[in-house]
Every structure is written in C-alpha cells, then in structure tokens.
N, C-alpha and C positions, 0 to 999 in steps of 0.2 A: 217275280210278283209283275215286272211291268211287261212282260211279254204275255202274260195272260189275263193281262187288262188290255193290253192294246187288240189282242188278235180275237178277243169277245165279240166286237163290235167291226171287224173286216170281214165284209162278203170273202166268198173263196180266191185262194189263190194258188200259185204253183209252188210245189215243195223245191225249198229252197235248203241250204244247208247252216248249222249255226254257226253265229258271230263270231267272230277271233276275239279271244277274251282272255283275262287273267284274271285270276281271283285270290285272296289272301283272304284265311278263315282263321279265328279262335276259336272256338270252344269250349265248353264247360258244363256237367254234371257235376251234380250233388247232393246225394239222399241215401235214405239207411247206412250212414255211414261210408258210403263208398263216393270217392272223389275222382271223376276222371277230366281229363284237360287236354287242351294238344291244339298243335296249328294242322293247319292244310292250304296246302299250294296248288292250283288249280293254271293248265295253260292251255288252249285252245290256238288254233294255226290252220289256213291253209294252205295247203300245197300247191294247187291246183284249183282253178274255178270248180274242179267236181270232188275234191277230195280235202277232206276236213280232219286233222289230226288234232287230240288233245293227249296229255298228262295230269297224272294225280299224286300227289304226297301227302300221306296222311299219318298222323300221329296220336297215339292214346297212350297218357300219361297215369297208372289207375292206382290209387289206391283205397284200401277195402278191408273194413272192419265189417262186414254186412250181418242181415242178422245169424247166417248161417257160419260164419267165422268167430262169431261169439258164441255162437250153440257147442262149437265143437272142436275150434280149429285159433289160430294166432293171425294178428291180423298180419297182411302182405301187400307187397309193391311190385309191379310189372308195367313193361312198356310194350306197345305193340307198333307195327309200323307196319301201313300199305300204301303198297306202289299200283297205280294202276296208270295201261297205255292203252289207244285205241285210236279206230279212225271212223270216220261215215265217207261212203262213195254214191253220189249223186249221179242216175243213169236212168235220165227219163224222169217220170215224175215216182222215182222210185229212190230211197235210200237204204241202203245196208250197210250194216254199223258193225264192226267184229271189235271185241278187247280181250284184254288180258289183266288178272288182280293179283298181285302176292300179298299174300298179307302175313310176316314173322312175330312169334313171341318166343321169350324162355319155352312154354310148354304147349306149344299149336301152331301148326303152319297148316297152311289153307292157299290153294291157288285154283284162279277161279278163272275158264274161256267162257265166254259169252257169243251173239250170233245174232242179229236182226235183219228184218225187215219190212219196212214202211214204203207202203203205198195209197197213192189216192186215186179216187174212181170214179164214175159220175160228174165230172168236172169239176175234181174237188171238192165236192160236198161231204163227201165219206172216205175216209183215211182208217186205212187198216194198219194194224201191226203186229207181229211174230217173235218171236225171242226164243232161243235155246242155251241155256247154260250147263257148263259142265263144273263142278268143283271137283279136287282132292285135299283131303286133307290129314293130316299125320300129326295124332294125340300123345303127349309126356304127359309124364308126371313127377314132378322136382321132389328129388329124394336126398338129402343130403347134398343139396347145390348139384346134385347131377340129374337130368334128364333120363328118364328112364320110357322106352316105347311102351305104348299103352294098345295101340291097332289105330286104323286109317279108317276114313268116310268116306263113301262114295256120295256123290252128291250128283242129280238130275231136275233140270226145272225146266217147265215149258207152258209160254204163255200167248194168249192173241188176245186183241183186243179191238175195238173198232169206236171211233168217234165217229157222229153225226151233224154233220151242221142243220138244225133243223129253223129256223131263220135267224137273220142278220144278226140278233142279242143271244141266239140260245146254240147252245152246243150241250150235247151228251155224248158221254161215252159210256163202253161194257168193256170192262177185261177180267177173265178168267183165267187162275193161273193152276198148275197141278208140278206135287215135285215126291219123288223120290229118295230118299237118304239110306244108305245100307252100310253098317262095319261100326264101330266103336261110337255109339250117338249118345252114351254118358258121361259125364262130369267126373274124373278121377277124383275128384278131392271130397266130393260132397254127395253127404252119406244119409242113411234112415236111424228112424227109432222105433224100436221094439217093445212091449212091457218085456219086467223082468225083476222079480220080485219086490215087487209092488210097488219098481220103481221103472225105470229104463236104461237100455243102454245103445249104444250107437253100432253101425256096420256100415261098408258100402253098397253104393244102392247095386241094384241089378236092372238092366235096360234090354227089350227087343231089338233086335239087329237092323230090323227095319220099321222103317216109317215112311207111307205115303199123307199124301196132302192133296186137298183143292182151296182153291180160296174164287169166290166169284164177285163182282164189284160192279154197282153201277153210278155213275155223278154226273155231274153236270154243272156250265157255268151262264148264269145271265149277264146282258150288259146293260147296265141302266143309263141311258142319254140322260134321262134332265135330271138326275142328281149328281153333277159334280163327276161325271163318268164312273160310274161305281160298276162294281162284281159281284155278284153274291154265286155261292156258291156250296157245294153238297156232296158228299160222299158214303155211301154204303156198303157195306162188304161182309159178306159169310163167308165163315174158313168148318172146315171137319179134319179130319185125321185119321188112321188106322188104330189110333190110339186109345179111342173114344175121346177125344177131347172135338169139343163144338162152340165156336166163338163167335161172336157179331159184335161190329162197331159203325160206328154213325158221325162224322161229322160235318158242321154246316161253319160257314165264314163268309166276312164281307172286306170286301176292298176297295179302299177309299182314295182318289186321290184328290190333294189341298194343294190349293195356291199352285206351282206348276214347277214345283220342284222337289213336294214332297207326296210321299205315298204311304199310307195305312192299312194294314190289315189287320183284323182278328179272327179267331177260329176256337170252340169248342167240339171237343171229340170225344166220345162215349164209347169206353170196350167194356165185356163182360164173355165171359167163357166158364166153359165148365172143365170138371178134373179129368187126366189122364185115369185108363181101367186100373191102371197098376200103383196109382197114389191112394197114401192114408199118409195122414199126419204123426200115428200112431199106429204100427200093426201089433196083431198080438202075441205075433212069436216071433224069431228071426228065419225063420224059414215060411212062413205064412203063404206065401204063393212063390211061383216061378218069378215072375217080375216085381221090386219092389221103389220105390221112390218117396220122397220127400224136400221133392223138390217144387220152393213153390210158383212154380214161373209152371208146372203143371199142375197145380191147385184151381179149386175153385174161386176166382177173383174177378174184380170189376176197378176200371180205372177210368177217371177225369180229368181231359184239358183242357186248359185254359192257355191259349196265343195269343201274343203281340208282338207286331212286330210296323216295325218304322224305314223306310229308303228316302233318304237325301240323293237328288242329285248333284253331282257335284261341279259341273259344268266344264267336264274334264277337257272337251278342245281348247278351251284355250289355253291350255298348254302342249297343244300340236301334235302328243303322241297320241293321245286317243281319241277316239270321237266321242266319246262316252263317259261316265263314268260313276258311279251310286256310294253308296259309305250305309248300311245295312245292321240295324240291331235286331234280334231276335232274342225275345225269351217267356220260356212257358214254364204252368207251375202242374205238377203233375201228382195227383193223390189215389194212392193203391190202398186197397182194400179186402183183405183177405177171407173167404167163408168157412175155413177150414185148414187153415197153416197158423199155428200156435206161438207166443211168442214165448217163447223158451228159459230165454236169459231173465227174463220179468220175474219167473218164478211161480208158483204156485203147485195144489196138487198134479198129479201127473194124468194128463190128456181132460185138464182146467184151467192151466193157462189161459191168461185172456190171450183172444185172436189179435193177429199182426195186422198193423197196418202204417203206415209213413208218403209224407211227402217228399215232391222230389226236385229240384228248380235245374232250368237247364236251360243254358244261353248259348248265344253266339254274336260274334262281333265280324261281318267282312267287307274289303272293300273291291269291287268289280271293275274291271275299264273293259272298253270297247275298243278294238282298234281297227 
C-alpha cells in the first residue's frame, strides 16, 4: 500500500529491483464451517546490484465441515505446504523474472514454473508486462488412509499487461490472461445428486478433460495531493471460459495516509457469475448427460467483499538492523449468495430446499521489514 501511494504521485523513473525485505504473516479464514489458518514467511535479498532473489514458505491448516461435507461426507482436516523460490534480473530498462512453486498435501501435489518480462518504454511513461506459467498437478483420493492416484493436470497461463502514466497523479492499467487446463479437472470427492424414486441419491461428478479461459481487466489509481496524500483506485474484470461460465467483478477502494506513521485502506468488491453448462443442483437421472456437476463454485452466484486494513510504521531504523518496518492488519467480510445451489442439510422437499448463502471472515496480520 505504501508503494502504491507513493508511486501514484511521482513522475516516471527508471526500473528498479524490489527492495530487500523480510515478511512474517499469519492468515485465517472462517466461513461455511471451514477454517483455514497458517503462517507465511518471505525473504528477499539482492545478490548483486542487478539480481534480486526471494523465497517464501506458506502453510494452510484446513478443517472442513462445509455444505458438501455436511450433505454426504464427514468432517476432515488436512495440511498444505507451499514453497516458492525465484528471482529478478535487471537488464537496462527491463526486469526478467522467474520462479518455481511446489505445493504438497495428502491428496494433491502441484508444481508451477513461471517467467516474466517487465519493460519500460516512452521514457518510462509506459510499462509492459508479459508472463507465462506452466503447472503440473497430481490428483489423489484418500481411501482408508491410502492415497490412490486419480490423474494429472497440465496447466498453461499467458499474461500481458500495460501500465500507463497519464498525468503525475493518474496511472491506468490493462491486463489480459489466457489459461488452458487439461487432465483430471474434477474434485475426486465431490458428488452430484439426481432424482430417484421421489427422492434423490448421489454419484461422483463427471467433468470435461479440458478447460480454456480468458480474462480482461482495466483499472487505475489517482493520487489526491490536497487530501492528506490519499489514493482512490478501482478495477473491473471480465472472465469467460469454455465451460460456459461468464463472470464480472468490480473493485473500488481508498487509501489514506494519516499523521506520519499510519496508513488506512478500505475497499469494496462485487463479483457475479453464471453457471457452467454442465452444472445443476438436481439432475433428472444418474446419466442425464455426459458431464454433470453440483460444485457450487460452478453455479450461478454472487458475492460482496468489504475489506479494511491498517498499516503502522514501526520506525525500525532505530534498531539499526532495518531501514523501515511496518505492522499490518487486514480484515475482510465476504457474503456469498447462490441462485441455484440448495442447502440440502436444511431439509425440505427434494429440489425445494432453501437456497444456500453464507458469510466468511478473512484476516491477516503481518510484519514487514526493509533492509
């Protein structure tokens, strides 16, 4: 937030590598009887004046009794560990980036390699970003304490973006991403329901083996000099894919610097999507069509996110080890509202159960030090 606030009010300048820093974070999520908590540690250091290296270690501890679990399974817990290593190289006005991510849990292993190029043109007024990532996932299903292999997933993502300084106070950006996924794309535990003898029964979902998606976003930041050095910002994004999903979201926010050591940020985000072609809350029969899913993330739904954060400058330079330090608190409330996914555990006639909705609280607290 500090970087965004300062950069929005400055004239163009040459490319620079990220500052050396150390971050320690703790995150939490609580919603729909799902709890996710864990720490994250980031360390970044310049190896030379033109090379910056970083490493990140991240843990998710998950305890879930979500609506799907309550409908046809039992509560479970698991642990996910993720390690990221990477670096940036400065070549004239170009920054070349590369990294590798390894994520492991009992029934899912994922590796991702990514590459990026960031180039300034027109005297630094325009910045172009391009990136590519390749992912390899292995999917398992736990049965009797044994992980049984189900299949793999091959992922490709292509990104291009442009950031333009319009005036000394205004920056706008445009971003486009295209993705292709191929392989075992469903969750091996999730089930769909179908009508049977006046009631219903459950069967494992059936997904296509491929998915292609694209997303386009436009946003901007405006620095308000006469209002306590504050920034207003916004972003709009449109998404569609070959599964029939169309989605749109919009974000608006305000960052305010108060006194000398406090930075406040508030934002609101609205998201809305249509359902996948093969989604239904209740199918007519067990083999109603080739592909069948009751995954609520593929249904018609919307959500609203209200977020607030505060950052306090610790004046870390007084301790000699660091040039600057901050302590940061971030809290969000997300309300999910589903249009065609029903709350089966709540009871009622088949296909007439109440529609599902829930709220989630997401929190982060983290320390950042620059040196």
